[in-house]
VMD Tcl script that builds the backbone (N, CA, C; Angstrom):
set m [mol new atoms 333]
animate dup $m
set s [atomselect $m all]
$s set {name element resname resid chain x y z} {
  {N N UNK 1 A -2.961 32.913 -115.969}
  {CA C UNK 1 A -1.918 32.803 -115.687}
  {C C UNK 1 A -1.569 32.398 -114.323}
  {N N UNK 2 A -0.565 31.327 -114.270}
  {CA C UNK 2 A -0.121 30.927 -112.932}
  {C C UNK 2 A 1.093 31.232 -112.589}
  {N N UNK 3 A 1.403 31.375 -111.046}
  {CA C UNK 3 A 2.654 31.691 -110.392}
  {C C UNK 3 A 3.145 30.548 -109.698}
  {N N UNK 4 A 4.238 30.528 -109.722}
  {CA C UNK 4 A 5.020 29.365 -109.057}
  {C C UNK 4 A 5.557 30.111 -107.643}
  {N N UNK 5 A 6.198 29.455 -107.077}
  {CA C UNK 5 A 6.569 29.651 -105.658}
  {C C UNK 5 A 7.702 30.902 -105.604}
  {N N UNK 6 A 8.447 31.128 -106.700}
  {CA C UNK 6 A 9.350 32.228 -106.919}
  {C C UNK 6 A 8.580 33.461 -107.309}
  {N N UNK 7 A 7.304 33.405 -107.587}
  {CA C UNK 7 A 6.756 34.471 -108.153}
  {C C UNK 7 A 6.743 34.649 -109.622}
  {N N UNK 8 A 7.398 33.946 -110.341}
  {CA C UNK 8 A 7.301 34.142 -111.725}
  {C C UNK 8 A 6.290 33.516 -112.374}
  {N N UNK 9 A 5.765 34.270 -113.486}
  {CA C UNK 9 A 4.617 33.627 -114.186}
  {C C UNK 9 A 5.112 32.443 -115.023}
  {N N UNK 10 A 4.147 31.456 -115.206}
  {CA C UNK 10 A 4.068 30.319 -116.104}
  {C C UNK 10 A 3.289 29.913 -116.923}
  {N N UNK 11 A 3.437 29.437 -117.984}
  {CA C UNK 11 A 2.116 29.000 -118.907}
  {C C UNK 11 A 1.272 28.154 -118.374}
  {N N UNK 12 A 0.147 27.860 -118.879}
  {CA C UNK 12 A -0.797 26.805 -118.510}
  {C C UNK 12 A -0.192 25.683 -119.011}
  {N N UNK 13 A 0.718 25.447 -119.647}
  {CA C UNK 13 A 1.081 24.117 -120.384}
  {C C UNK 13 A 2.018 23.092 -119.580}
  {N N UNK 14 A 2.186 23.401 -118.214}
  {CA C UNK 14 A 2.803 22.513 -117.416}
  {C C UNK 14 A 2.222 21.343 -117.126}
  {N N UNK 15 A 3.196 20.158 -116.904}
  {CA C UNK 15 A 2.338 18.873 -116.487}
  {C C UNK 15 A 1.540 19.034 -115.188}
  {N N UNK 16 A 0.424 18.244 -114.862}
  {CA C UNK 16 A -0.145 18.272 -113.398}
  {C C UNK 16 A 0.337 18.462 -112.289}
  {N N UNK 17 A 1.709 17.557 -112.551}
  {CA C UNK 17 A 2.224 17.605 -111.145}
  {C C UNK 17 A 2.715 19.094 -110.721}
  {N N UNK 18 A 3.199 19.794 -111.492}
  {CA C UNK 18 A 3.785 21.265 -111.365}
  {C C UNK 18 A 2.406 22.154 -110.990}
  {N N UNK 19 A 1.166 21.743 -111.631}
  {CA C UNK 19 A 0.125 22.665 -111.450}
  {C C UNK 19 A -0.425 22.519 -109.946}
  {N N UNK 20 A -0.176 21.492 -109.622}
  {CA C UNK 20 A -0.488 21.307 -108.033}
  {C C UNK 20 A -0.033 22.236 -107.166}
  {N N UNK 21 A 1.385 22.661 -107.543}
  {CA C UNK 21 A 2.199 23.427 -106.527}
  {C C UNK 21 A 1.993 25.036 -106.924}
  {N N UNK 22 A 1.021 25.399 -107.798}
  {CA C UNK 22 A 0.820 26.558 -108.300}
  {C C UNK 22 A -0.429 27.271 -107.697}
  {N N UNK 23 A -0.508 28.392 -107.695}
  {CA C UNK 23 A -1.584 29.065 -107.010}
  {C C UNK 23 A -2.234 30.072 -108.075}
  {N N UNK 24 A -3.421 30.539 -108.143}
  {CA C UNK 24 A -3.847 31.081 -109.209}
  {C C UNK 24 A -3.588 32.770 -109.068}
  {N N UNK 25 A -3.319 33.426 -109.941}
  {CA C UNK 25 A -2.845 34.761 -109.812}
  {C C UNK 25 A -3.934 35.636 -109.232}
  {N N UNK 26 A -5.009 35.280 -109.137}
  {CA C UNK 26 A -6.049 35.953 -108.297}
  {C C UNK 26 A -5.905 36.108 -107.003}
  {N N UNK 27 A -5.124 35.077 -106.245}
  {CA C UNK 27 A -4.837 35.005 -104.827}
  {C C UNK 27 A -3.801 35.942 -104.502}
  {N N UNK 28 A -3.905 36.788 -103.652}
  {CA C UNK 28 A -2.605 37.733 -103.179}
  {C C UNK 28 A -2.719 37.896 -101.748}
  {N N UNK 29 A -1.500 38.208 -101.313}
  {CA C UNK 29 A -1.308 38.536 -99.728}
  {C C UNK 29 A -1.313 37.293 -99.064}
  {N N UNK 30 A -2.146 37.486 -97.861}
  {CA C UNK 30 A -2.016 36.364 -96.992}
  {C C UNK 30 A -2.799 35.035 -97.562}
  {N N UNK 31 A -3.781 35.314 -98.278}
  {CA C UNK 31 A -4.473 34.226 -98.864}
  {C C UNK 31 A -3.534 33.255 -99.678}
  {N N UNK 32 A -2.824 33.973 -100.616}
  {CA C UNK 32 A -1.454 33.359 -101.555}
  {C C UNK 32 A -0.720 32.493 -100.483}
  {N N UNK 33 A -0.629 33.182 -99.455}
  {CA C UNK 33 A 0.567 32.492 -98.556}
  {C C UNK 33 A 0.187 31.658 -97.888}
  {N N UNK 34 A -1.045 31.572 -97.440}
  {CA C UNK 34 A -1.807 30.313 -96.762}
  {C C UNK 34 A -1.963 29.206 -97.724}
  {N N UNK 35 A -2.434 29.765 -98.766}
  {CA C UNK 35 A -2.780 28.632 -99.866}
  {C C UNK 35 A -1.626 27.827 -100.360}
  {N N UNK 36 A -0.425 28.619 -100.360}
  {CA C UNK 36 A 0.869 27.920 -100.857}
  {C C UNK 36 A 1.294 26.979 -99.478}
  {N N UNK 37 A 1.316 27.558 -98.421}
  {CA C UNK 37 A 1.754 26.775 -97.106}
  {C C UNK 37 A 0.893 25.579 -96.865}
  {N N UNK 38 A -0.522 25.638 -97.058}
  {CA C UNK 38 A -1.205 24.504 -97.315}
  {C C UNK 38 A -0.973 23.498 -98.321}
  {N N UNK 39 A -0.563 23.967 -99.367}
  {CA C UNK 39 A -0.089 22.996 -100.509}
  {C C UNK 39 A 1.324 22.494 -100.061}
  {N N UNK 40 A 2.139 23.036 -99.455}
  {CA C UNK 40 A 3.445 22.545 -99.200}
  {C C UNK 40 A 3.396 21.447 -97.904}
  {N N UNK 41 A 2.634 22.009 -96.999}
  {CA C UNK 41 A 2.497 20.836 -96.039}
  {C C UNK 41 A 1.611 19.540 -96.384}
  {N N UNK 42 A 0.605 19.825 -97.284}
  {CA C UNK 42 A 0.264 18.633 -97.890}
  {C C UNK 42 A 1.174 17.681 -98.718}
  {N N UNK 43 A 1.908 18.318 -99.378}
  {CA C UNK 43 A 3.214 17.687 -100.177}
  {C C UNK 43 A 3.915 17.028 -99.319}
  {N N UNK 44 A 4.316 17.658 -98.413}
  {CA C UNK 44 A 5.295 17.058 -97.278}
  {C C UNK 44 A 4.683 15.907 -96.607}
  {N N UNK 45 A 3.425 16.110 -96.286}
  {CA C UNK 45 A 2.737 14.897 -95.598}
  {C C UNK 45 A 2.709 13.642 -96.626}
  {N N UNK 46 A 2.205 13.968 -97.664}
  {CA C UNK 46 A 2.133 12.959 -98.765}
  {C C UNK 46 A 3.617 12.350 -99.267}
  {N N UNK 47 A 4.511 13.176 -98.926}
  {CA C UNK 47 A 6.035 12.493 -99.136}
  {C C UNK 47 A 6.657 11.662 -98.082}
  {N N UNK 48 A 6.120 12.174 -96.755}
  {CA C UNK 48 A 6.447 11.140 -95.629}
  {C C UNK 48 A 5.550 10.004 -95.616}
  {N N UNK 49 A 4.425 10.182 -96.195}
  {CA C UNK 49 A 3.372 8.929 -96.250}
  {C C UNK 49 A 4.012 7.969 -97.291}
  {N N UNK 50 A 4.622 8.432 -98.228}
  {CA C UNK 50 A 5.200 7.570 -99.262}
  {C C UNK 50 A 6.385 6.907 -98.876}
  {N N UNK 51 A 7.288 7.505 -98.169}
  {CA C UNK 51 A 8.524 7.118 -97.542}
  {C C UNK 51 A 8.307 6.062 -96.525}
  {N N UNK 52 A 7.160 6.080 -95.714}
  {CA C UNK 52 A 7.015 5.159 -94.667}
  {C C UNK 52 A 6.559 3.846 -95.644}
  {N N UNK 53 A 5.493 4.146 -96.517}
  {CA C UNK 53 A 4.991 3.094 -97.280}
  {C C UNK 53 A 6.204 2.241 -97.828}
  {N N UNK 54 A 7.129 3.009 -98.651}
  {CA C UNK 54 A 8.282 2.480 -99.122}
  {C C UNK 54 A 9.145 1.594 -98.170}
  {N N UNK 55 A 9.443 2.087 -96.884}
  {CA C UNK 55 A 10.070 1.258 -95.936}
  {C C UNK 55 A 9.344 0.202 -95.478}
  {N N UNK 56 A 7.952 0.037 -95.326}
  {CA C UNK 56 A 7.274 -0.920 -94.894}
  {C C UNK 56 A 7.403 -1.877 -96.103}
  {N N UNK 57 A 7.369 -1.468 -97.306}
  {CA C UNK 57 A 7.404 -2.554 -98.526}
  {C C UNK 57 A 8.729 -3.222 -98.441}
  {N N UNK 58 A 9.852 -2.250 -98.238}
  {CA C UNK 58 A 11.251 -2.890 -98.306}
  {C C UNK 58 A 11.457 -3.905 -97.048}
  {N N UNK 59 A 10.797 -3.662 -96.045}
  {CA C UNK 59 A 10.740 -4.470 -94.709}
  {C C UNK 59 A 10.162 -5.778 -95.152}
  {N N UNK 60 A 8.808 -5.623 -95.735}
  {CA C UNK 60 A 8.219 -6.871 -96.049}
  {C C UNK 60 A 8.767 -7.625 -97.177}
  {N N UNK 61 A 9.511 -7.006 -98.082}
  {CA C UNK 61 A 10.139 -7.722 -99.178}
  {C C UNK 61 A 11.342 -8.499 -98.363}
  {N N UNK 62 A 12.030 -8.010 -97.569}
  {CA C UNK 62 A 13.337 -8.350 -96.985}
  {C C UNK 62 A 12.637 -9.675 -95.959}
  {N N UNK 63 A 11.623 -9.602 -95.341}
  {CA C UNK 63 A 11.003 -10.541 -94.418}
  {C C UNK 63 A 10.790 -11.928 -95.537}
  {N N UNK 64 A 10.092 -11.534 -96.578}
  {CA C UNK 64 A 9.629 -12.475 -97.673}
  {C C UNK 64 A 10.822 -13.130 -98.138}
  {N N UNK 65 A 11.882 -12.430 -98.443}
  {CA C UNK 65 A 13.195 -13.111 -98.960}
  {C C UNK 65 A 13.854 -13.912 -97.931}
  {N N UNK 66 A 13.917 -13.525 -96.430}
  {CA C UNK 66 A 14.388 -14.268 -95.438}
  {C C UNK 66 A 13.732 -15.586 -95.253}
  {N N UNK 67 A 12.260 -15.470 -95.388}
  {CA C UNK 67 A 11.286 -16.732 -95.027}
  {C C UNK 67 A 11.746 -17.780 -96.301}
  {N N UNK 68 A 11.819 -17.250 -97.571}
  {CA C UNK 68 A 12.067 -18.113 -98.525}
  {C C UNK 68 A 13.356 -18.710 -98.472}
  {N N UNK 69 A 14.496 -17.947 -98.009}
  {CA C UNK 69 A 15.732 -18.705 -98.036}
  {C C UNK 69 A 15.827 -19.661 -96.596}
  {N N UNK 70 A 15.080 -19.349 -95.607}
  {CA C UNK 70 A 14.840 -20.113 -94.616}
  {C C UNK 70 A 14.218 -21.487 -94.956}
  {N N UNK 71 A 13.121 -21.320 -95.725}
  {CA C UNK 71 A 12.334 -22.641 -96.161}
  {C C UNK 71 A 13.419 -23.447 -97.110}
  {N N UNK 72 A 14.002 -22.845 -98.112}
  {CA C UNK 72 A 14.897 -23.441 -99.086}
  {C C UNK 72 A 15.944 -24.390 -98.323}
  {N N UNK 73 A 16.676 -23.464 -97.257}
  {CA C UNK 73 A 17.570 -24.340 -96.414}
  {C C UNK 73 A 17.103 -25.667 -95.857}
  {N N UNK 74 A 15.962 -25.190 -95.068}
  {CA C UNK 74 A 15.202 -26.378 -94.307}
  {C C UNK 74 A 14.896 -27.443 -95.311}
  {N N UNK 75 A 14.460 -27.155 -96.645}
  {CA C UNK 75 A 14.116 -28.196 -97.472}
  {C C UNK 75 A 15.374 -28.856 -98.039}
  {N N UNK 76 A 16.437 -28.297 -98.120}
  {CA C UNK 76 A 17.814 -29.005 -98.613}
  {C C UNK 76 A 18.051 -29.671 -97.527}
  {N N UNK 77 A 18.181 -29.341 -96.117}
  {CA C UNK 77 A 18.697 -30.192 -95.052}
  {C C UNK 77 A 17.747 -31.214 -94.887}
  {N N UNK 78 A 16.334 -31.201 -95.129}
  {CA C UNK 78 A 15.333 -32.610 -95.129}
  {C C UNK 78 A 15.681 -33.306 -96.121}
  {N N UNK 79 A 16.255 -32.832 -97.365}
  {CA C UNK 79 A 16.630 -33.863 -98.460}
  {C C UNK 79 A 17.748 -34.540 -98.099}
  {N N UNK 80 A 18.826 -33.832 -97.531}
  {CA C UNK 80 A 20.289 -34.297 -97.155}
  {C C UNK 80 A 19.975 -35.462 -96.288}
  {N N UNK 81 A 19.183 -35.146 -95.201}
  {CA C UNK 81 A 18.754 -36.140 -93.998}
  {C C UNK 81 A 18.108 -37.434 -94.689}
  {N N UNK 82 A 17.315 -37.138 -95.591}
  {CA C UNK 82 A 16.506 -38.229 -96.077}
  {C C UNK 82 A 17.413 -39.135 -96.984}
  {N N UNK 83 A 18.406 -38.596 -97.598}
  {CA C UNK 83 A 19.355 -39.056 -98.344}
  {C C UNK 83 A 20.375 -40.180 -97.555}
  {N N UNK 84 A 20.986 -39.422 -96.396}
  {CA C UNK 84 A 21.543 -40.245 -95.675}
  {C C UNK 84 A 20.990 -41.390 -94.888}
  {N N UNK 85 A 19.531 -41.387 -94.343}
  {CA C UNK 85 A 18.923 -42.238 -93.881}
  {C C UNK 85 A 18.703 -43.073 -94.878}
  {N N UNK 86 A 18.301 -42.893 -96.151}
  {CA C UNK 86 A 18.232 -44.141 -97.235}
  {C C UNK 86 A 19.592 -44.755 -97.396}
  {N N UNK 87 A 20.743 -44.130 -97.302}
  {CA C UNK 87 A 22.011 -44.765 -97.460}
  {C C UNK 87 A 22.449 -45.666 -96.285}
  {N N UNK 88 A 21.974 -45.091 -95.262}
  {CA C UNK 88 A 22.097 -46.050 -93.896}
  {C C UNK 88 A 21.282 -47.332 -93.963}
  {N N UNK 89 A 20.181 -47.105 -94.458}
  {CA C UNK 89 A 19.221 -48.395 -94.459}
  {C C UNK 89 A 19.695 -49.238 -95.770}
  {N N UNK 90 A 20.380 -48.699 -96.810}
  {CA C UNK 90 A 20.750 -49.594 -97.911}
  {C C UNK 90 A 21.964 -50.431 -97.349}
  {N N UNK 91 A 22.927 -49.563 -96.569}
  {CA C UNK 91 A 23.938 -50.170 -96.101}
  {C C UNK 91 A 23.530 -51.310 -94.982}
  {N N UNK 92 A 22.684 -50.955 -94.096}
  {CA C UNK 92 A 22.182 -51.884 -93.303}
  {C C UNK 92 A 21.559 -53.274 -93.790}
  {N N UNK 93 A 20.952 -53.102 -95.093}
  {CA C UNK 93 A 20.246 -54.098 -95.818}
  {C C UNK 93 A 21.469 -54.937 -96.286}
  {N N UNK 94 A 22.378 -54.196 -97.088}
  {CA C UNK 94 A 23.341 -55.203 -97.818}
  {C C UNK 94 A 24.022 -56.000 -96.535}
  {N N UNK 95 A 24.583 -55.392 -95.405}
  {CA C UNK 95 A 25.160 -55.909 -94.272}
  {C C UNK 95 A 24.235 -57.136 -93.961}
  {N N UNK 96 A 22.785 -57.146 -93.845}
  {CA C UNK 96 A 22.008 -58.265 -93.259}
  {C C UNK 96 A 22.106 -59.403 -94.309}
  {N N UNK 97 A 21.832 -58.890 -95.627}
  {CA C UNK 97 A 21.915 -59.921 -96.718}
  {C C UNK 97 A 23.255 -60.886 -96.663}
  {N N UNK 98 A 24.529 -60.137 -96.512}
  {CA C UNK 98 A 25.674 -60.656 -96.453}
  {C C UNK 98 A 25.772 -61.627 -95.312}
  {N N UNK 99 A 25.158 -61.316 -94.169}
  {CA C UNK 99 A 25.145 -62.108 -92.912}
  {C C UNK 99 A 24.317 -63.044 -93.008}
  {N N UNK 100 A 23.207 -63.089 -93.725}
  {CA C UNK 100 A 22.194 -64.154 -94.032}
  {C C UNK 100 A 22.811 -65.164 -94.830}
  {N N UNK 101 A 23.483 -64.620 -96.022}
  {CA C UNK 101 A 24.223 -65.663 -96.851}
  {C C UNK 101 A 25.379 -66.529 -96.070}
  {N N UNK 102 A 25.986 -65.803 -95.443}
  {CA C UNK 102 A 26.977 -66.537 -94.537}
  {C C UNK 102 A 26.517 -67.480 -93.550}
  {N N UNK 103 A 25.473 -67.070 -92.985}
  {CA C UNK 103 A 24.706 -67.826 -91.848}
  {C C UNK 103 A 24.283 -69.164 -92.640}
  {N N UNK 104 A 23.761 -69.181 -94.019}
  {CA C UNK 104 A 23.208 -70.279 -94.538}
  {C C UNK 104 A 24.142 -70.905 -95.410}
  {N N UNK 105 A 25.417 -70.586 -95.402}
  {CA C UNK 105 A 26.406 -71.340 -95.995}
  {C C UNK 105 A 26.523 -71.016 -97.531}
  {N N UNK 106 A 25.916 -69.930 -97.884}
  {CA C UNK 106 A 25.893 -69.457 -99.426}
  {C C UNK 106 A 27.330 -68.915 -99.718}
  {N N UNK 107 A 27.694 -68.259 -98.745}
  {CA C UNK 107 A 29.205 -67.751 -99.062}
  {C C UNK 107 A 30.150 -68.165 -97.859}
  {N N UNK 108 A 31.402 -68.536 -98.024}
  {CA C UNK 108 A 32.061 -68.740 -97.211}
  {C C UNK 108 A 33.135 -67.627 -96.798}
  {N N UNK 109 A 33.380 -67.031 -95.585}
  {CA C UNK 109 A 34.123 -65.956 -95.378}
  {C C UNK 109 A 35.573 -66.432 -95.410}
  {N N UNK 110 A 36.361 -65.576 -95.909}
  {CA C UNK 110 A 37.839 -65.913 -96.000}
  {C C UNK 110 A 38.248 -65.574 -94.485}
  {N N UNK 111 A 38.919 -66.678 -93.895}
  {CA C UNK 111 A 39.393 -66.286 -92.513}
  {C C UNK 111 A 40.847 -66.115 -92.536}
}
mol reanalyze $m
mol bondsrecalc $m
mol representation Tube
mol addrep $m
Protein backbone atom coordinates (compact mmCIF):
# COMPACT_ATOMS: atom_id res chain seq x y z
CA UNK A 1 0.00 0.00 0.00
CA UNK A 2 1.28 3.50 -0.82
CA UNK A 3 0.70 6.70 1.13
CA UNK A 4 0.62 10.16 -0.41
CA UNK A 5 1.82 13.41 1.15
CA UNK A 6 -1.51 13.87 3.01
CA UNK A 7 -1.04 10.52 4.73
CA UNK A 8 -4.03 8.83 3.08
CA UNK A 9 -3.51 5.43 1.57
CA UNK A 10 -3.89 4.85 -2.15
CA UNK A 11 -4.18 1.76 -4.23
CA UNK A 12 -1.26 0.66 -6.37
CA UNK A 13 -3.19 1.40 -9.58
CA UNK A 14 -2.06 5.03 -9.93
CA UNK A 15 -0.23 6.26 -13.01
CA UNK A 16 3.59 6.26 -12.72
CA UNK A 17 3.82 10.04 -12.29
CA UNK A 18 1.82 9.84 -9.06
CA UNK A 19 3.77 6.84 -7.78
CA UNK A 20 6.99 8.85 -7.91
CA UNK A 21 5.57 11.23 -5.32
CA UNK A 22 4.62 8.39 -2.96
CA UNK A 23 6.67 6.63 -0.32
CA UNK A 24 6.30 3.04 0.77
CA UNK A 25 4.32 2.52 3.97
CA UNK A 26 7.30 0.73 5.50
CA UNK A 27 9.02 4.14 5.85
CA UNK A 28 8.13 5.94 9.02
CA UNK A 29 9.19 8.95 11.03
CA UNK A 30 12.26 10.89 9.91
CA UNK A 31 13.06 8.43 7.10
CA UNK A 32 9.70 9.08 5.46
CA UNK A 33 10.09 12.83 5.92
CA UNK A 34 13.58 12.89 4.41
CA UNK A 35 12.52 10.60 1.60
CA UNK A 36 9.50 12.79 0.81
CA UNK A 37 11.60 15.96 1.15
CA UNK A 38 14.20 14.52 -1.23
CA UNK A 39 11.53 13.66 -3.79
CA UNK A 40 9.97 17.13 -3.53
CA UNK A 41 13.36 18.79 -3.99
CA UNK A 42 14.05 16.54 -6.97
CA UNK A 43 10.65 17.37 -8.46
CA UNK A 44 11.21 21.12 -7.91
CA UNK A 45 14.66 20.88 -9.48
CA UNK A 46 13.30 19.08 -12.53
CA UNK A 47 10.45 21.61 -12.81
CA UNK A 48 12.98 24.49 -12.76
CA UNK A 49 15.11 22.74 -15.39
CA UNK A 50 12.02 22.26 -17.54
CA UNK A 51 11.04 25.94 -17.24
CA UNK A 52 14.58 27.04 -18.10
CA UNK A 53 14.65 24.72 -21.13
CA UNK A 54 11.24 26.02 -22.18
CA UNK A 55 12.47 29.62 -21.92
CA UNK A 56 15.58 28.79 -23.97
CA UNK A 57 13.40 27.12 -26.59
CA UNK A 58 11.03 30.09 -26.78
CA UNK A 59 13.96 32.51 -27.10
CA UNK A 60 15.58 30.38 -29.81
CA UNK A 61 12.26 30.18 -31.68
CA UNK A 62 11.77 33.95 -31.44
CA UNK A 63 15.35 34.53 -32.65
CA UNK A 64 14.82 32.14 -35.58
CA UNK A 65 11.56 33.85 -36.52
CA UNK A 66 13.25 37.27 -36.35
CA UNK A 67 16.10 36.06 -38.56
CA UNK A 68 13.64 34.59 -41.07
CA UNK A 69 11.64 37.82 -41.14
CA UNK A 70 14.79 39.88 -41.60
CA UNK A 71 16.00 37.59 -44.41
CA UNK A 72 12.63 37.79 -46.14
CA UNK A 73 12.59 41.60 -45.89
CA UNK A 74 16.14 41.77 -47.22
CA UNK A 75 15.26 39.48 -50.14
CA UNK A 76 12.18 41.57 -50.94
CA UNK A 77 14.28 44.75 -50.83
CA UNK A 78 16.85 43.19 -53.17
CA UNK A 79 14.12 42.14 -55.60
CA UNK A 80 12.64 45.65 -55.54
CA UNK A 81 16.09 47.19 -56.10
CA UNK A 82 16.79 44.84 -59.03
CA UNK A 83 13.40 45.63 -60.54
CA UNK A 84 14.06 49.37 -60.22
CA UNK A 85 17.52 48.92 -61.79
CA UNK A 86 16.06 46.92 -64.70
CA UNK A 87 13.42 49.61 -65.25
CA UNK A 88 16.09 52.30 -65.17
CA UNK A 89 18.19 50.38 -67.72
CA UNK A 90 15.15 49.79 -69.94
CA UNK A 91 14.27 53.50 -69.87
CA UNK A 92 17.88 54.45 -70.63
CA UNK A 93 18.00 51.95 -73.51
CA UNK A 94 14.77 53.33 -74.94
CA UNK A 95 16.06 56.88 -74.63
CA UNK A 96 19.32 55.97 -76.40
CA UNK A 97 17.48 54.15 -79.22
CA UNK A 98 15.23 57.12 -79.77
CA UNK A 99 18.22 59.48 -79.72
CA UNK A 100 20.08 57.24 -82.21
CA UNK A 101 17.13 57.20 -84.60
CA UNK A 102 16.81 60.97 -84.41
CA UNK A 103 20.52 61.42 -85.01
CA UNK A 104 20.45 59.14 -88.07
CA UNK A 105 17.43 60.84 -89.51
CA UNK A 106 15.07 57.92 -89.04
CA UNK A 107 12.72 60.01 -86.99
CA UNK A 108 12.13 63.67 -87.24
CA UNK A 109 11.40 65.31 -83.96
CA UNK A 110 8.43 67.62 -83.88
CA UNK A 111 9.67 71.09 -83.15
